[in-house]
N, C-alpha and C positions, 0 to 999 in steps of 0.2 A: 639413869641409863648409862651403861658402860660405853667406852669408846668404840668397842667392837660392835655393839648393838646399833649405835648411832651411825656407824659406817655402813652397816647392812641396810638400815632404813634409807639412807641416802642413796644407796645403789638401786633400791627397788622403786624409786620415784619414777613416774611415767615421763617419757620423752616429750618435749614440746611438739605441738602439731606443726606440720610443714607449712611454711609461709605460702600465700597464694602465688607469689612470683615463682617459687620453686615448683609448685604444681603445674603452672603454665609451661615452665621450661621442660617438664617431664612429658607433657602432652605432645602428640605429633603435630607438626605445623599444618595449618589449613591449606588445602590445595588451591592453587591460583590459576587463573586463565588470563589471556589477553582479551581486551574488549575496547571498542571505540566508544569513548565516553564524552558526553556533552557536559562541559564544566561550567558553562554559563551561556546565556543567549547572546548571539551576535555573529561575528565573522568566523572565518575558518580557524583562527587562533584558539577558539573555545572548544574545538574538537581535538581530543587527544587519545592516544593509545596508552591505556593504563592496565595495571594488574587488578583483577577483581576476584573474590572468592568464587570457586566453582559452585554452581547451583546443583541441587538434587531434585529428582522428580518426586513431586507430591502425589497424593491420590488423584487419579484421573489425568495425570500428566505424562508427557514424554520428555526424556532428556536427549537432546539431539547434538551430535558432534557436527558442527557447521562446516560445510564445504564451500558454499557460495552464498552471497547475500545480494539482495536487490537494492538498488539506489533509485529513489523516486523523488519527484518534486515535493512530495509530502515531507520528506526528510529535510529539505531546505527550509520549509515553513516551520518545522520543529526547531531547527537550529536558530532561526530568527525569532522564535517565540511567538509565531503568528497563528498558533492553534489554541483553542480553548482547553481548559482543564489539563494543562501540561504538568508532568511531574516536576518536583523540585530538583534542580540540578545539585549534584552531578547525577546523571543516569545514563544507562547504555542505550544507544540509538538503534534504529532499524526496525522495519515492519514485516520483512519477509526474508526467508532463507531456505536453503536446501541442505541436506546432509544425511547422516546415518543415525538411526536410533541407537543410543548407547545404554539406555536404561528405561524401564517402563514402571510407572507408579502403580500402586494398588488399585485394582478395579479395571485396569486397561486390558481389553481382550482382543482388540482389532489390530494391534501392532506387536511386534516382537523385536528383540535386539538384533541389529543388523539390517533392518528394513531401510530402504532408500525412500526418503520422504521430502516433501516441501511443506512449509508451514507459514501461516499468516499470524504474526505475533503482535502483541500490544507493547511495542518497544522491545528492547533486549536482543534483537536479531543479530546485531553486529558484534558477535563474540565467538570465541572458540566453542563454547557450549551454551545452549539455551534450553530452558524448560518452556513447554507450551501445552495448553490443554489438548488432549488427544483429538477432540472434536474439531480442532483447527489445523490438523495435519492431514496430509494426503499422500498416499502411496504413488511413487513415480512409475510411469511406464518404463519397461525395460530399455527402450531405445532413447530415453530422455537423459541427457547429461545433467549434472548438478548445475552447471552454468546456465543451461537453457531453462531449467526449472526456476531458478531465481529471477531470470529475465522475463519469463512468460507469466508466472503465476498472477501477480496483482494486475499487471497491464491488461492481460487478455480476459481475466475474469470481469474486470470493470467494463471493458469494451463489449464483451458478449452480452452482459446484462443490459447495457445501454442500448445496443442495437436490436436485440431480439426479445428480451423479456419486457422491457419498458417501451422501447421505440417501435416494436412490432414491424421491423423492416420488411418490405415486400419488393417484388420485382418492379423495375422501372421507376423507383422512387428516387428522390433527391435528398441528399444529406449535406448539411453545413456543419463542418467540424472545426472548432477553434483549436489553436496550438497543435496542429496536425504533426508538427515535428517532434512532439514528445512521445513518451512510451505508449500511452493510451492512444494517441493519435495514429502511431504506426500500427497498433493492433486493430483499430477501427478500420484503417485503410485496407489491411489484409483481409479482415473478416467480411468487409463489403464485397470482396471479390468472390465470395461464396454464394452471392445472390445475383442472378442475371440482371444486366442492364441497370445497375445502380449508378447514379451520377453522384460523385463525391466532390464537394467544393471544400477546400481546406484553406484556412488562414494561418499565416506564420510570419515571423519577422523576415524582412527582406534578405538578410544575410544567410538564411537557411534555405532559400529557394533552390539553389543549385543542386543540393542533395535530395530535394523532395519532388523534383519535377515528374518523375515516373511513378510517384506514389498515389497521386490523386488525379481526378479528371480535370479539375480546374484549381489552380493555386493562386491565392490572392495575398497581397500585402496587408496585414492587419492594421497597420498605421494609416493606410489610405481609406478612401470612402468605399469600404467593401460592400456596404448595403446597396449602393448604386450598381456595383459590378455584379452582385448576386441577382439583382432584379433584371439585369441584361441577360444573364445566363438562363434564369428561370423566372420569366415574367409572371407566372401564376403563383409563385412562392415555392417554398421548400416543404418537404414532408417531415423532416426531422432536423432539429438544431441541438447539437451537443456542445455545451458551454462549461468550461472549467475556469472561466475568468471572472464572471459576475460583473457587478458595476453596470456601466452604461451598455455593455453587451447584452444584458438581459432584455432591455427594452428593444434594442435593435433586433435581437434574435426573434422575439415574439412578433415583431412587425413583419418579419420575413416569412412567417408560417402561412401556408395555405389552409383553407378549412380542413378540419380533421388532423391538422399537423400537430406535432409534439415538440415542446421545448423541454430539455432536460438539463438541469444544473447539477454538475458533479464535482465542483471545486470552486475555490474563491482566490485564485492566484493573484488577482489584481491588487490585493491588499499588501503584497510583498513589494517592498521598496527599500533599497539600501541594505544594510547589514542587520538591522533589527526591525521589530514590528513597528509599522507606521500607523499611528492612531489617526493621522490625517487621511491616509489612504483608506483606512477602514471606514471612517466617517463619510468620506466622499463616496465610497462604494455603496454604503447603506442608503445615502441620500439619492443616488442615481437609480436605485431599483424601485420600480413602480410597485405599489401595493396591489396584491392580487385581488381582483373582484370576481367572485363566482358568477355574478350576473353577466359580466363581460365575457367570461369563458363560455357561458351558456349561449349568449347571443351570437358569438363568433365561431362557435363549434371548434374550439381549440383546447389543447391540453398543456398544462404546466406541471412538471414533476421534478423529483430530485433523486439522487442516488449517493449514498455514503457507505462504502464497503466496511470501514472500521466500525461504524455505528451498528450496522447490520449484525456483525459478528459479536462485538463486545458489549453492546448496550441493548440490542433488540432480540438477541438469541436466535438469529436466522442462520445458524450454522448448517442446518440440513439443506437449505436453499443454496448456500454458497458451495457446499460440497457437491451438489448436483451440477452447478455451473463448472466447477473445476473438472469434474468428470467429463463434461462435454468438451471443454478446452483441450484436455489431455487426449481425448479421442481424436480430435482434429489434428493434433500433433502427430499421432500415430499414423494418420491417413495422409501425411504430407506427400508421400511418393505418388499416391493416386491423384491428389490435387495438382501436383506439379505436371503430371502427364496430361491432365485436362486443361492445362494453362491457367490454373487457379492457384498459383504459388502463394502459400501462407506466410512465407518469410521466416520460418522456423529454422 
């Protein structure tokens, strides 16, 4: 082979493939968003604002540009690792938000880009963008702000279900509400005002009493012997007990029920102690709860039930029920001027 032929052959050799690093450099960088991320279970130092990749709407999902987020006691329990089946850290926190639809996934027909919505998410809400199944999102009334939507959604849906769908609240009945100073407690207090002559007995820490005086009919210190005080107020017992504490309050609440009364557990906040999950508090709470005997319920004509909104949505497929409750709550919001004129201010 001549030198000329060798040079030509050498020139025609294929160029080596680009290295993976070079290909990555050529690709456009992934878009990022800010999110509130739990980096480990414990105190506030484990909660950080970090950059995360922007999500995209999958089939049946919405991509929401978040305008406001809800903060609930549930989030505190997550931070402390006090819930079962928690994701591995790090993960984005938050269970409810409101905002505008930025994109719709394949198969979504009930929403369009630009719709104002609120959503109940399984984590991920505390971010600039969040994806959520379309069945867990709800169109906002025209008069409802994003801030109000994030404050109202979870609290009032839980309160409405407790009072009316499970509690079957009626005129002239008496309700005992624990932790009345919380978000659900405020919602229960306001919704009770839509039923004539309801007596609401609320318990709360003593340091919250000044701000709660006008919220309930009777306000009691939870750390005192509130059972004795409730018996003085309502010697025949109460019609409905709403308990988010669990532990020894279960037994106390059941003992205060009158015949046909209902005890509803909707939380287990008594297991929260310190900055991390307390196994001692959990064990103590479990030990203090009496085991339910159907025969006892039969003999005493009483009802024990529970309510877990997250489980209804994400484990039990009750999204149609929740959507119906959201519709009723939003309708009450829209009627706020009429209720205010009637002296039944809903606090929205």
